[in-house]
N, C-alpha and C positions, 0 to 999 in steps of 0.2 A: 615372281621370275620362278619359283617352284613350280608353281602351279601349271604356267606356262609350258614349261620343260615336261612336266608330266602329262600333258595335255597333248603335243608332240607327239610324245614316244607312243602313248595309245593309238594315234590317228597313224602314223606309222605302220603300227601292229595291224591295224585293222586292213590298211590297203595291202599290206604285205599278203594277208588271208585271203583278200580279195582277187590278187593276183595269181594264189595258187589256184581259187577256185575257177579263175578263167582258164588258166592252163589245162585244167581238167576238160573243161568245156571244148576248148579248142582241139585236144587230143579224140576228143570222142566225135564232135563232128567232121574232123578230118578221117577219121575212120567210117563214118556213115556217107561219106563222098561228097560234103558240102565243098565249094568252091572258098577260096580263101579271103574274097570281097563280102561275099555272103554273112561268112562266119565273124567278120568284124561288125558288119550292120547288125547282125543278130545281139551280139555280144554290147555294142551300144545302147540299143534299146533295153536290155537287161541293165544294165550297169550305171549307165549315164556318164556323170562325169568322174566317176572312179575307173570308167573304163580304160583298159590298156591301149596304148597307141596303136594307127593303124600300122607302123614300122614293126611294132614288136608282134602284134598280133600275127604279122605275115611273117616274121622270123620263126614264130614258136610252132607255123604250121607246116612251114618248110622242114624244121628240125623234125616233127613229127611223119611227115612224110617220107623222109630220108631214113625212116626206122627206129627213131629216138623213142624210147619208152619213158624214160625218168622225167617227171613234172618239176624236180629240182633246179635252180641256178647252180650253175658249176662253180666249184670253190677256187678262189682266188686267192695268191699269196701275198699279193700286195706288193709295193715297191720296195725292191732289195736296200738293204740300207747298205750300200757300197762304200759310204765315204767312211763308217766306221770299220776299218779292217788293220792287219796288223802292221801294215805300211803308213800308216796315218798315225796309229798309237805311238809308234816308235819315234816317228818325225814329231809329235807333239811332247814327247816327254822330253826330246832334245832341245826343244825350242825353252820350254820352262825349265829346264835346269842352265841353260844359258843365260836368261834373263829371268830371274823370279818377279819381277813387278810388268812382264809382258800382259798387255792387252788382250781379250779374247778376239777383239774386231781383228788384232796381228794376225792372230794365228789363222782366222778365218781367211785372211787376206792372203797370206804366205802359202797357204796349202788348197786355196781354192775350193772350202767346204764351208757347209752351212753351220749356222750356230745351234740346233739342236745335236749335230754330231760332234761339233766340238765340247759343249757340254757332257755328251753322254761318256767321250773318251777323256774328258779332264777328271769327273767324278768318279765314274762308274769303272772304268779301266785302270786309270791311274792314281785315284784316290788321293787327288788334290784337292786342298780349298784353299781361298784367300782370305789371309787374315793381315788385320794391322799392327805393328811395330808394338810393343809395350813401352813404356818409358820406364828407365829405371832410374833409382836415383843417384848411381854411381857406376863408372866402370870399373869393376874390382880387379884389383891386384893379385898375384899369387899370396903375398902376404897376407893381404886383409882377407881372401879365401880362406887361407890357413886358419884363421885367428876365428872366423866365423866356425870352421869345422870344431876347432878346440873347445869352444866355449858351447856348442850345439852337445857334443859327446858327453862333457861335464855335468849339464844340465839333465840331460836324458839319462846320466849313468845314477842321478840324485834320484830322478823319477823313478827310475829302474828299483831302486833300492827302498823309497817310501810309499811309491804306489800312488792315489789321487789324493792324498792326503798333502803330497808335497804340492800338487797345483790348487787346493782350498788354501795354503797360508799364503801364494803369491798376492800381493797389492801392487797394480802397476797404476801409472800414471804418465801423464803428459801436457802439453800445451797445444793450443790450437787456436787460432782466429775465426770467430765468427760474424759473418756480414749483415747487416741490417738487412739487405735483400741481396740475395744470390739467385740468379736466374736459373731456371730448369734446361739441362741440355735437351739435346733432338730426341733423344730415344724417350726420356721421361715426359715431353709434350707431344708423344706421339698419340691420334686419337682416332676413332673408326670414322669414316666416311664415305657417304654414299656415292655410287659411280658418277652421279650428276651432280655433287656437291662441287663447289668451286674449292680448288686445292689451298690449304691450310697457308697462311704467312705467319713469319715467326721475327719479328724485330733483333736485330743484333743489340742485346744488352749485356755490359759490363757488371761485375759485383760495385754494390754500393762502395764508396770510400770510408764510411764510417762502419766501423767494426770495435768488436769487443775480444779481448785473447781469455779464453777459461782454461784453469786449470783442474785436470778431473781425474781423480784418483777411484780406482773400484776392483773389486774382487769377483771371485765367481758366482757372489749371491747378490751381486748390485753394485750401486754407485755408493761410495762414503763419503766425496767432497767434491763440491764446484765450488771452485775459488776465482771469481772473475776480477781481472786485474783493473784497478781504478785508470779513468782518462789522465794521460800525461804521464804513466808511468812505465818502467820497463821490468822485465823479470832480470835480476840480477841475484847473487849468493843469498844476498840480507834477506829480499822478498822471497826467495824459495825457501829459505829457512823458515821465516814466518808461516808459509803454507805448510809446510811439515808439522809445524807445532800444532796447527787446524787439523792436519791428518791423525794426529796424535791422539787429540781429544775427542774426534770423529769414532776412530776404533774402538776408544774406550767405552764412548755409549753404543755405538751399532753393533760391535763384535766382543758382548764382554768376557766371552768365553775364549777369543783369544790373546796370548800373553805376547808382549812387547818382542821377546826373544824368540816366538814361533813365527813373526811375519817376515816374507820373504819380499823385500822391496824391488820391483822392478821397472828402471826407468833408465831413458838414453842416455848419450853421453855431452848432452849440451853442458858448457861451462858453468852453468849455476849448479847444475847437478854433481858436477866430478869436482867443484873447488872444494880446498883442504878444508874450511870451515862447515860445510855442507855435511862431508865425509864425516867430521868431528860429531855433528849433531846427529847424525844417523846412529853412529856406532855408541853415544851417550844414551840416545833413546832404549838401543838394545834390538834396532833393527838388524836383520841383514841382507847386505844389498846385494841382488842377483848380477852376475858380469852379463853385461850384452856388447856385443858386438860394435864397430862403430860404422856408420854408413848402412844400417839393418833396420829401416823401418819394418821389413815384412816378416821380422822377428818380435816386434812389438805389437801385443793385442791392440792398443789404443789406436795404432796407426792402419793396423791391415782388418779391424773390426769394429769397433766402435765409433771412430769421426765418421766415416763414411756413412754408416746407417745414419746416426744423427741428423747428420748436414743435408742428407738425402731428404727427410722429413720436413726440415726446412725452408728448402728451396720454391721458389716461387712466391713467396709471402714475402710482402713490403710491411715491416715493421718500422713503425714512427719512430722509437726511441731504444735507448740499450737497454733499459729496463723490461719493456717489449721481450726483447731477444733474449733477457735471463730467464723470464717467466717461459715463454717458448721451450728454451732447454730444460727446466725444473718439470713442466707440464711431458715433453718426451720421456725423460727419465723415468718418472711416477708411471708413466702408462706401459712402460716398456718389461715384458717378463722376466723372471728370474733367468729362466733358461736361455735367454739372451747370453748373458753377462758369462753362464757357464759355458757357453759354446765359443764363446771367444778366448776365455784362459785355456779351457782343456783343449784347444785347437792347436797349442804350443808344442803338444809332444809330436802329431804329424810336421809339422814344421820342422822341427830339429831333426827329425827323421829324413825330411826331404833333403834338408841341407846337406846334410851327412851323405847323404846317398849322391846330392850333385857334386861333391866336391867341393863345396863350400860356397855355391852360384846362388842367384837370389830363388827364392821360392815362389811360382806364380801364383798357386791358388792353396 
């Protein structure tokens, strides 16, 4: 395609050069006293297939006869963009503000203007862009927003006084379901196709019913513990306490420089996490539990950073058993660089700041 386009451009340039040369010849022969018909015949004998048409030769002959000296084409301003004017810009603005879901076709029909003009007005003049609504966990009340602000302010003050050492002491964790098969979404399954290739088709597939729950604890250095829930069991206070005991041993083995009293445990407000017996065990171990506002996955590193990236790498693969899923998770953890985990924990600081600046509302990114 590129070679064909280049050849077309070169051919066009040669053609334009021939026309310029022929206009010089027409001007010369007109001054010599030749008649227009003979001028055309002589040009056709010399230039053959690239000769200017009879009508164009006669047109230029008349121009030179009437006193024209220039052999160049007249400049043309092109078609004026009459549809892109102040009146239409104002009208499009009113239509969009009245209905944020209005279609471009409806605007074209209402104002009787073309697609290109509507695009230019919407994007270049008004600066609008159409986006999808983002799902949020819950509509936050004023009390929930105030609670989020208070928690973020307290955490940011601790960070402000201790610096990055405060973040390095954080151990965070949560539970998540992992399916034996989870299909790719439409964006992940996009592929390059040739213009003549048949359009790809994608069957609608739902995640498999077989799944396993994983409880993952990690810090800014990497994963400390992955605890898979046996089939037929559920997460309750007793089960979660047993997982915390495993985490205690994992921290002692993998982070020997950390004392229990230095660890800041960050987890959400699920009932097994906030049960009285769970809190007593955390206090007995010597950990400090960081406050976490309810309905706030945007402030939990596992939710906004870890789980999404991990599941994205597992999508589209059919695992034959729960053991295969577990091995895939372990393999992903081993090959994930330390910088990934550091980024997830250290990103808490800008999220606290955005939550405070947004009066407790959800943090988008």
